[in-house]
N, C-alpha and C positions, 0 to 999 in steps of 0.2 A: 360520590364525588369523582369528577373526571380526573384521569391520571395520565401523566407522561413519565416515562422512565428515561432518566439521564444517566448514561453509563459512566462509571468510575474506572478510568483506564490508567495510562502510564505517562511518565516523563512530563514534557511541557504541557500537553493537554490536561493532564491531571492537575498540575500546579495552577493552571488557568481556571480550572473548575472551582478551586477554593475561593477565588475572587468573584467569578461570574455567577455561580449557582445561587448564592444568596440573593442576588438581584433578580434572577429569573423566578425564584420561588416567591419572593415578595410581590412582584408584579402580577404573576399569574394567580396568586391567591385572590386577587380582586375579581377574577372570573370563575372562582370556585374550582380552579384547576390545581391539583396536587402534583408536585414534581418529586419523584422518588429516585434514589440512586441504586444501582446494582454494580457490585464490584466484579468486573471482568478483566482486571489488570493481570499482568503476568504473575505477580505475587499472589494475587487472589486466586488465580486458577491453580497455582501450585498448592496453596493451602487447601483449596476445595478438593483437589485430587486425593489428599490424604485425610479428608474428613475433619480438617481443622476449622472450617467455616462452611456456610451454605454454598452450594454449587449455583451461583447466580447465572452462569452461562447456560447451564442446562435449563434453568427456569425461564430464561429469556428465549431460548430455543423453542420451548413449548408455547410461550406467549406469542411468538412470531407466527404461529400457525392459526391464530385466532383473529376474528374481526376487530377485537378490542385493542390489538397491539398498537402502541404509539411509542416508539423507541428512538431516542436520539443517541446515535452511536459515534463516539469520539475515537480518534486514531489510537491504536494500541500496539504494543510491542509484538511483532511476529518473531519469536525468540530464536536466535541461533544458539548453538551449544555453549559458547562463552557467556552469552547473556543468561541462559538458563542456569548455569553453574553459579554465576554471580548472584542471581536472585535467591538461589537456594542458600548460599552462604550468608546473605543478609538476613533472610528469615530465621536461619539457625541462630545468628547472633542476637536476634530479637526474641529468642526463646521459643520459637516454633519448632516442635519436635518432628523433624523430617530427616530422612537419611541423605548422606552424600550420594551424588549420582554415580560415581565410579565404583563404589562399594555396595550399591543398592542391589537387592534381589532382582531377578528378571521381572517379577510382577511389579515391583516398584519402579524399575526402569521404564517399563511400558507406560506407567502413569505419567512419568516425566516426559516421555516421548510424545504422548498425546497432547501435551501442553505446548510443545515446540511449534514453530512455523505459524502458518495462517490457521490457527486453531479456532479463532473467534468467528471470522467471517462466514465460513461454511455453515456454521450453526444458525446464525441469525438471518442469513440471506435466503429467506423463503419467498423471494421475488427477484425479478430482474432489475437491472440498473438503468436509471435515467439520470445522466450526469451532463450538466450544461453550465455555461457562464450566465448568471443573472444579468439583466440589462443594466442595473446600477453599477455592477462591477465592470462590465464592458465599457460603459460610458466613462467610467473613471480611468480605465486603462488607456483609452484613447486621449483623454485630456492630460493624463500624467503617465506617459509611457515609461516603462522600465528600461534599463540599459540593455543593449544588445551589442555583442562584439562584432567588429567589422571583418567579414569573411574576405579572404584573398582567393583569386582565381587559381593561384598555384599552391593552395593548401594541400599538404600531404596527408591530411586526416582521412582515415577510411575505417571501414568495418572489416574484420576478418572472421569468416565463418566456415563451417564445414560444408563440403559439397557432396558427401556420401557418408553412409554409416552413422548418421546422427538420428535423433528422435524423428525429425521430419521425414527423412528418406526411408526409414524402416517401419513406418506406421502401418498397421493393419486395423481394420474396423469392421464391425458387424452390427446389424440392426436385429435386436432380439425379437423373434416372432411371437413369443408367448411368455407369460410369467414363468420364471425359472430360478434355479440356484446354480451358480457357477463355482468352479474351482480353478485356482491358478497353481500350476505344479511345475516342478523342474524334473525332467526325466534325464538322468545322467547317462553318460556314454555306456556305463556297465548295465544299464536297464533299471537301476534303482530309481525310485520316485520320491521326491520330497515335496510335501504340500506347502506352498508358500502362503496361500490364502484359500480358505474354504468357507462354504456356506455364504457365498456372496449373492445377496438377493438382487434380482433384476426384474423389471417390469416389461410388459409387452410394448414394443415400439422404442425401447431404450437403445441408445447407441453405446456400445462398449468398444473401447480401443485398447490396443497393446502396441508397444514399440520398445526399441532398444537402442542405446548408444554404445558402440563398440569401443572398449577401452584402448585397444591397439591403434585404431584409427584416430581416436581423440589424442593420444600421445603424439602420434606422427604429425597431426595437424598443429598441435601446440608447439612442437619443436620448430616447425616451419614458421609459425607466427613470431616466435621469439627472434629467430634469425631475420625475418623480414623487418621487424621493427629496428633491429640493429643496422641492417643494410640501408634502410631508408632514413635513418637518423631521426626517428620519431619516438615518442614515449610509448612504452608498452603498458597497456591497462586491460584488465578483464572486467566484464560486466555481466553479472549473474543475478539470480534471485534466491540467494541462500536463506532467505527468511520464509517466503511462501513455499518455494520448492525445497522444503526442509530436509528431504532425503537425498534427492538427486544432485542438487547444486552444491552443497558442501563437498560432496565427493568430487564433482568436477573441479571445484575450487582447489581441492588438494592436488589434483592432476596438474593444474596450472602452476601451483607453487613448485611442484617437483620438476616441471618442465623448465622453469626459470633457473633452477638450481640443480641441474642433472648430476654434476660431479659430487656435490655435497651429499645428495641422497643415495648415490651409488656407493659412496665411501662410508657414510655414517647412518644410512637409513635404518639399519637394524638397531643401532644404539638408540636412535630417537624413538623407534617403535617400542623397544623394551622399556623406555622411560615414560611411555604413554604420551609422547609428544607427536601429535598427528598434524600432517600437512593440511588436512581438512579444516583445522581450526585456525590456520594462518600463521604467519611469521611471528605475530605478537605472542601467541601461546608458546611457540617453540622457544623464542628468545627468553621468555620469562622462566622457562624451565631448565635452561642450559647451565646455570650456576650450580645446580644439584648434580651435574654429571662430572665425572673425573676428567673427561676430555672436552668439557663444555667450551673452554676458551679456544681450543683447537677447532671445534665445530663452528663456533661463531666466526672465526677467521676465514673458514672456508666459505661461509655464507657471504661475508664481506668481500672476499676476493671475487666470487662469481657476480655479485652485485656490481662491482666495479668493472668487470670484464664484459658484462652483458649489455643489452640496450638500456637506455635511461628508463627508469621505472616511474610511472605516474604516482603522485603523492596525494594522500588524503590530508596530511598536515605536514608541510615541508619543515616548519619550525621545530616540530617534535620528532621528525624523522619517521613518521607513520606512512608506510607505503600502501599502494593499491592492494598489496598481498598480505597485509598485516592481519586483518579481521574480515571474515567472509561477509559479515553483515554491514560493513562500512560502505561498500560500493554496490548499490542496488540498481539494476539496469534501468528500471522505469524512471528513476530520479536522476541517475548519473549521466545517462546518455543525453536527455534534453538539456541538462545543465551544461554539458560539454558543447553541444550544438549552439546553445545560446551564447557561449563564450568563444565564438568564432572557431569552433572545432578544437579548442585547446583544453588541456588539463595542466596541472601544476607539476613542475619538475623539482628536483631536490634543492635547487637554488631559490625556489619560490617564484620562478618565472613561468609564464605561459608557453606552451609548446604544442606543436602538432602531435597527433596521437593515433596509434593503431588501437582501435577498440575491438578487443577480442571477445566475441559472443559465439561460443562453440556451436550451439544448436542453431540451425538455419531457419527454424520455423518463422521467426519474425525479425531476424537480423536485417533482412533486406529493406524493411520499413525505414530503419535508421539510415542505411546507405542511400536510399532514395532521397531523404531529406538533406543529407550531407551533399550529395551531388547537386541538388537544386540550389543550395546555398553557395556552393562553390561557383556555380554558373551564374547565379542571379543576385548574390549578396544576401545579407541578413534580412529577415522579415521586419516589417514596420508595424509595431503595435498600434500606431495611430490609425492605420488603415486596414489592417489584415482582418480576414474573416475568421470564423470560429468553426471548430469541429466538435460539436456535442457528441455524446456517445450513448447508445443503447446497448447494454451488455448482457450477454447470456450468463447468468450465474446462479439462478434459483436452484435450490435443493442440491447444492454441491456440484453443479454442472461444470464439467471440465476442470476440476480442481487437480490438474496434472501435477504429480510430483510432491504434493503437500500432504499426503495421506499414507495409509497403510497398504497401498498397492504398488509401492516402488521398492525394488530390491537390488542390492549389489550382489551379483552372481558369484557363488563360491566355487562352482566346478563346471566343467564343460558339459554340454548336453543340449536339451531343447526346453524352452519355457513354453507351456501350453495353457490355453484357456479352454476349459472343458465344461460342457453343460451337464445336467443331471442324468442324461441318457448316455454319457460317456463319449459324446461326439466332440472332436477337437475343432473348436471354432477359429482359433488363431494359434500360430506356432512360430517361434523364432529360434534359430540356432544361436547358442550363446557360449562364451568362454569366460573363465574366471576374471573378475574385475569389471565385466560389462554391467551397465545399468539398465535394468528392464523396469518398465512402468506401465500402468494402465489408468484409464479414467472412464467415468460413466457420465452420460447426459440423458436425463429422462425426457420423455416425449412432452409431458405437460409444460415444463419450462420452455421448451422450444416453441410450442404454440403461443405461449404467453409473450415470448420474446418477439416473434414475428408480429403479433398484434400490437405490442407496445411500439415497435419501430414504425408501423404504418400510422398509428395514432399520433406519434410525435411528428412525423412528416406532414400529416394533415394540419395539426395544430399550429405548426411553425412555418408552413408553406416552404419547406426545405427538402431538397433531394436527400434520400437515404440510401446508403450503399452498404450492402452486406459484404464484409471483408472475408471472403472464403477462397481457399486455395484449391483448385481442382487437381493439383498434384499430390495433395494430402488425402489419405483414405478417409479420415474422419470428416474432413470438409466436403468431400464428394457426397457422403451420406447426408450431411446437413443441407447441401445445395438442393438435393432432391426433395427434402422435407420442406425447405423454405419455398420452393416453387409450388409444392402441393398446397401449403397452407395459405400462400398468397392468393390462390385461386379458390380456396374453400370459404364459402360465405358464413359458415359457422365459426370461423376463426377471424376472418377479415371481411367486414361488410362490403367494402369496395376499395379499389385502388385507382379509380377513375380520376384523372387529373393529377396524379402523383408521379414523381420521378423516383422509381425504386429500381435499384441496380444490384447486380452481383458481380464483384470483381475480386481478383486476387489481392492479397495485402499490398504488394508492391504497386500494382496498377491503381488500387484505391488510394494509396498514399500520393502517387503522382497526380491523380485526378483532384484530390482534396487540396493539395498545396498549390496547384494551378488556380483553383478557385479562391484559396486564401489570399493570394497576391492580388486578386481582383476585388477583395473585400467581401467575398461571398461565403456563405455558411454551407456545410455539408455534414449530415449526420453519419457518423461511423457506427455501423451495426456489427458488433463483433462478439466472438467467444470470450470466455472469462479471462484468460491470460492476456490476450490482446487488449481487452477492456482495461486491465490494469496498466498496460503500457501506454495506450492512447490517452487515458485520462490524466496522465502526467505529461506526455510529450507535447501535445498541442496547447494545454493550458499554460505550461511553463514558458513556451515560446510566445503565447498570446498575452498572458497576464503577469508573467514573472514567477508564478507559483500555481500549483495545483490546488492549494488549500482554499482558494477563492471560488472553487466550483461548487455549484449547487448539486447535491447528490441525493436523489430521492429513489427509494426502493419501494414501489407499490407492491405490497405483499400479496401473494396469490389468493389468500383467503380473506382479503379485504382490509387488513391492517396496514400500517405504514412504518417503515424504517427510514430514518433520516440521518445520513452519514455526513459528518462535518468536514468534508474535503478529503483529499488524498495526499496531504502534506506530510505524512509520517508523524512520528511522535517526538522528533527534534531533540535528541540527547544533548547536542551541543548547547541548546538553550538552557537546559538544566545546569550544566557546568557554569554558564555565565551567571545564572541566578545565585548559585552557591558562592561564587567568587566575588560577585559585584552587586548582588541584590537587584538585578535587572533582568526582567523576562521579556524577550522580544517576540514571543509567540503571538501570532495574530489570530484572534478568535472570530474572525469574520465568518469562517465556515460554521461555527456554532450559531452565530446570529442568524444566518440564512436558513440553517436547518431548523432552528426553533420556529421561525416564521412559517415555514412549510408545515411543521408539526401542528402549529396552532390552526392553520387553515384546514388541515385534515381533521383535527379534533372538532372544529366548528361544524364541519359537514357531518361527521359521524354522530356527534352527540347533540346536534342542533343547538350549539352554544354560540350565539351570535357575538357575545362579548369576547370570546376567544378569537373570533375572526377580526374584530376591531383591534385587539392586541397585536395580532399578526400583521395587519396592514400598517399599523403605527410603527411596528418594529422595522418593517421594510423601509419606510420613509426615514426613520432614524438612522438606519444603516447607510442609506445614501447620503444623508447629511454628514455622518461620520467620515465617509470617504471624501466628500467634497471639502470638508473643513480640515482634512489632513490630520485626523486624530487617531489614525492607526499606529501601532507600535513602530518606533524607529529601531535603531540597532545599538546605540551607545548610551552609556551613563550620562545623565544630564538631560536626556530627551524623554519624551513620553514613552512608557512601556505598556505591557499588556494591562496592567492595573489601571493606568491612566485611560486607556481606550475604553475599558469597562465603565469608568466613571462617565465619560462623555457619551457612551451609548445610553447609560441610564438617564442622563440629562436630556438628551434629544428624544428618547423614547417617552419620557414623562411629559415633555413639552408637546409632543405629537398627540399624546392621549388627552392632555388637558385642553388642546385646541380642537379636537375632533367634535363633531356635532351629532354623530349617530347614537351615542350613549351618554346622556347628560349626567347620569349618576357616576359613570366611570370618569368622565371629565372632571367632575367635582372631586373625586377621590384622588386625582393626580395633580390638582392645582397646587396643593400645599407642597408636595415633594418637588414638583417642577420649580416652584419659586425658591424653595430652600436650597436646592442644588445650584440653581443659577446665581443666587446671592452669595453662595459660599464657594464659587468656582475657583477663585484664586487661593483660598485657604486650603481647599481639598487638594489642589494641584501641588501646593507647597508641601503638604503632608505626604503626598505620594512621591514627589521628587526628593524630599529630604532624607529618605531612608536609603537612597541609592549610593552605590560606591563602596560598600563595606561587605565583607563576607557574612553569610548567614548560615545558620544551622537549621536543617529541616528534618534531621533524624533518620535519614534513609534515602536511598535512590529509588529502589523498586517498591518500597513501602514506607514513604515518609511518615513521620509522626503527625497526626491530625492537628493537634493543638499548635505545635511549632509552625507547621505549614500554613495554618489559618492565620496566625499572627503575622507571618511574613507576607502573605498575599492580601491581607486586609489591614494595611497600616494606617488608614485614614479614619480616625474616630468620627470625624464630622460626616463623612460619607456613610459610614456604617450606621450611625444614628438616624440619618435621613431615610435610609432603606428600611431600617427596623420599624419606623413609624408606620409603614404600610401594612405590616403583618398583624 
């Protein structure tokens, strides 16, 4: 029996799964397609790390290397330390025997650390990324444009970034000539050597990079940024990636917190450290622990005094007093920056009012991209969703390519010396002088993914008749090596059959941004061909401006060994949506990404398994999705309106109607006539059943691992709808 794996993840996507998956399973059963789930949630990954359940992520990682792979991957939590600890506590309360993080052995802490950050994507992504806006979504955005703030030509909003001694400026890069094993070591000033990472396998042609952010330079830059925000009368905010960059960016976040409250940390830093209250975890964690300190009130007053004396601080939630510096995972650069740009360059101040902002992005690798967009909006006004072009993305990410900062090759340096990358012959390939507190990190990019990336970019350019631009910075050592390989493979007939008639360019990220947004304003499309981190940024930046959300993007990963991975958008896992469900029994998560990913999954299955009926289901699903958009049946935002469950009902209705009306498969049409009629006749009753439960608190038995029975009851409240779907199985 043909099989699709539908991932069991976290937060809002997980809640939506309880409603949508039964529909998918029932409809696909008519084509002999089985839909199974695998638990790759944060809670599931923690439990698996301690042998309390099967390791579904490892299983899917192996499956992704096979031609049979057909995986629909929903957004999951890339856990920060506060999220990790909260999930541990919840599992313990549910009776799962696992240790506390703080008191765990080194071996057990290593298990927990492996779960943090972007632990899922590197395992599953055995292919490069093809992410674009489907035509139905684009058409809808033009007919029903989302709101855009009106930019002022005298806006004071800007990006602040380092101009020296950051990761970009200190980068070194080598291309490995032959298969080898590397060692990363710290040679101290006294000549002693500490091995940071050993037995690191590398392949011939692989690019290996090393770089360092110098703590003293970072602190000096941050002090200047705080003062600049105060002098210019704008909000201070920082924008990092403390989830994916799970080692480096929480440390940088801690430096930002200390820079904003220098007197407090100078006076009470040792007290906070002794109590285990780290700036890396944000103000929220510190404030929660102050009551336990004998001088806690005194320390809190010091924080309050500096908060009042410093520049206005951007807020995550003005009503609850949650600042930009409360939780490292609250303000993620790839989502927060485009949201700020979309809102006329504003963030929220403590009074709940919009205000110009200094967006502090310490590492300069991609900060200039956002500054270029801000400058364009300041000069030319906001973009117009009814006319603007699109920037689809082809991203280099296969086999953990460029997973900078999210893995075990990032270190906070403990003593002065030199960090060296050494090959098996003892030759030093790269070397950086370091001081205590510096952040050193490395990454790898294998040759096979690079070849596949270039080939995919050319194929997408040809299929869509769209210019493709490789966003590569000649001032970065890594990108210089990539530029040489891109040029080589574009001219290699074994990689690319031909580029005749295509517009293929290589430009720096800032130049590429300017080129793309000039075309956007003309209504023209431009494919951005990027590395992995910039892929993450671009696939939020442009879709949020164009569509209002990145969750509506089609995200296909053609796996290198022939399988398919279908990601359901880049919209995150929406923790605020869970809070609203628990408080009001209303889920505003939009499953559009799931609908589109499923249609692509069915098309892939049809081709791989010669299952024509699966193709019919996929084609009908696409038509149903377009009808859903045109009929405005996507989730709204407030109680009394259609929510996620209501949108699933209408998708099921329109999908059944399309299947009943199609003429390619008479037997399939006959199978869906009854359910289409039943759903249509009971539309009002089902809508009333779905709307009738809204407005009251509900219990789902957990946040990171909700109770299955309770959650199913909450997410499937319409008996009439459930019975109609069950009749298909």
